[in-house]
Structure formats: C-alpha cells, structure tokens
C-alpha positions, -999 to +999 in steps of 0.1 A: -463-284+603-488-305+617-510-306+648-511-335+671-541-340+694-534-370+718-557-385+744-538-405+772-564-427+795-555-454+821-557-490+807-592-507+814-578-526+840-566-500+858-590-485+889-596-450+879-606-432+913-613-400+899-637-415+878-657-433+903-656-399+923-670-384+895-697-409+886-705-406+923-710-369+921-730-373+888-755-398+906-760-374+936-769-349+909-794-369+898-778-380+867-787-417+874-785-427+838-745-419+832-722-446+845-685-463+837-669-428+841-633-430+831-611-400+832-578-389+808-562-363+795-560-346+763-524-328+748-524-308+716-489-304+703-475-284+671-453-308+655-429-290+632-423-317+603-432-320+568-439-357+563-466-372+580-449-405+588-421-386+607-445-362+624-465-396+636-431-413+648-423-376+666-458-376+683-457-412+693-421-410+705-433-383+732-460-404+739-441-435+750-411-414+766-429-388+786-467-382+780-480-417+790-470-443+812-468-477+796-476-498+827-509-478+835-520-457+804-529-458+768-529-434+741-545-425+710-536-397+688-547-379+657-526-359+634-539-326+614-523-308+586-525-267+587-562-270+570-573-289+599-579-323+578-570-355+598-541-373+580-533-401+604-541-419+636-517-433+659-520-453+694-504-473+719-490-506+711-516-535+717-539-507+726-576-521+735-589-485+728-584-484+687-571-501+655-559-467+649-534-470+619-514-444+600-537-432+567-522-426+533 
C-alpha cells in the first residue's frame, strides 16, 4: 500500500485570477516583497497496490482522467511507502514543472 501526494496547478500560460486576487490582498496587507502568486490544489490518495510501478500507473491514470484538466492544468505527484519514504515521482506529460521520474 502506498500514499500518493498530488499537486495540481494551472499551466504557466493560463491566467490565474485567484492567484492575482491573493497577490493583491497580500500587497494590501503590506507584503510587498511577495509576487507571482499561483494557486493549485493538493490531493492525498491511498493506493492499494503492492508494486511501485502499478501504484504510479494508477495515480497517473486518476490524474489524467479526473484530477487534472489536461487543457488548463498540470500535475506533479510523489508516491510514499508505508514508512513515509519517497519511492517514486510522476508528472504530467511534457510538464514544465519538473522532470520527475519513477525511482528504482
């Protein structure tokens, strides 16, 4: 059994009105040295699988079919074993966010 932690964000070329609103509010509160705010969502999932490759495949499939809109969003995920050790990373195809690969 594994735990997958997935971060879904808007692609860099997609406008982020929520991020802009947060940035404006931060400036109004005096946080003038913070900028380029982008929002996203974090999703934790338990993957009932015994093999790392199959667990990554299940998590990736969930991302591409439901959790992330491939037109406007990209995802990056990490798989952890029962002890909390990172065993794999995965991301959207052609993701600009990382070069995550499955660890051996």
